[in-house]
N, C-alpha and C positions, 0 to 999 in steps of 0.2 A: 078127428084126424082129417087133414086136408087131402085133396086129391093127389097132390104131388108126393105126399108121404106114403101113399098106398101104391104108388107105381114102382116098377122095378128101377134099380139105380143105374141102369145103363141100357143102351140099345141092344135088343135081343137079336144076336146074329143068327139064331136058328130059324128066323123068319125069312131068310133068303130063299127064294123060290116060291113063297106063298103068293097066291093070287086072290085078290079081293073081288068078289062078284060084281057084275055090272051095277052101276048106280041106277037110280030111277031115271026115267027118260027126261032129258032136258030139251025143251022146245025152244029153238032158236027164234028170236023175234027181231023185227026191224029195230025196235027200241033198244034192245040190248046191243045189237051191232052198232047202232049210232052212238051209244054211250061209250063203247070200246074205241070206236074211231075217234071220238072227241078226246078221250083220255090219253090216247097214244099219238095224237096229232096226225092221224091218217085222214087226209083231206080229199081223196079221190071221190067224186060224186057217186060212184057205184056202191059206196058204203052207206049212203043215205037216200039216194034217189032211185026208185025202182026202174024208171025209164032209162037211166044211164046204165044200170046193171043189165037190163034186157038188151040194150043196144050192143053190149059186149057178149051176149049169149048166155048170161046167167038167168036162172029161173026167178030170182028175186035179188034183193040187195045182198052183196057179198061181204063177209066178215074180213077184217084185217087178219093177217096170218097169226098174230099173237092171240086171237080170240080163243084158240084151242086151250090156252092156259086156264081159262075160266072153268072149263069142264074138267081139266086135269086136276086142278087144285081142289075142287069140290070132291072128286073121287078119292084123291090121296088122303083125305081126312079119315076115311074108313080105316086106313093103316096108321097114320100119324097119331090120331086121337085114341086109338085102341090101347087100353092099359098094358096089354102084353108087349106092345112095341118097345116100351121103355124110353120113348122119346118125350122129353120135357120141352114142349114147344117154346117156352120162354128162353131156351138155350140154343135155338135154331137160327141159322143164317142161311139164306138161299145162296148156293154156290154156283149152280149152272143149270141152264135150261136149253134143250134142243128140240126142234120141231121137224117132223117129216110129214108133209102134207100129201095125202093120197088123192085128194080132191078138195076144192074150196068148200068152205062152210057157208051156207046161204040161209036167209030167213025162211022159216018153214021146216027146216031140218028137225028131225026128232032123233036125238043122239043119246047113246049110252056109253059109259066108260068103264073099262076093267083095268084094275091096277095090279101090276106085278112088282114085287120086291126083288130087284135084280142083283144088288150088290151092297154089302156093308163092310167097310174097311176102317180100321183105326190108324190114325197118323198123328203122332205128337199130341195126344190129349183131345183130338178131334175125331169124331166118328162121322165118316162120309156115307150117307145113305142114298142109294140110287134107286129110283122107282121109274117104271115105264107105264104110262097111261095109254091104253089102246082105245081110241074113240071110233065107234062104228054107228052106222045108221040103222033104221028100222029093218032093213033087209040084211043086216049084219055085215054089210060091206065096209071095209076100212075107210075112214075119213082122215084121221090124223094119228100120229104117234108122238107123244110128248115124253121125253126123258128128262128127269129132274134129279139133281143132286142137292141134298141138304147137308150142311155141316152142323153137327150137333156138338156143342162144346161140352167137355166133361165137367163134372161137379167140382166146384172149387173146394180146396181143403183148408 
């Protein structure tokens, strides 16, 4: 039996309201920030040069705003990959992503992410799954909130 044949045949709406425990601590590094900056075309020197970041008042190089998606997507896997979710990732299209930054992410941060399943709606054969990833630092202070909506196509008949 393959994994997909043992999974439920639809997104489980009863999981709305479920909270997935914080992920393991993610240590933000200068290398990872530089990689994201290069991948997104963010060319400001504060993303790669500690002196430029310090001159702007940051404690180290600062991540581009979209860096938070790295942590959010890692954490969302606890829900998306869980058999009880009923999500077949081969049928998923990313529909929307929103960021609220409570403070910048900088190299040296130690961050953990908690995922909330906020909403599941069905529309014309598509199930829209909205999750919220709350990213916090070691002191449990909020760093960023990433709200993501996935469109899960229904099974073809």
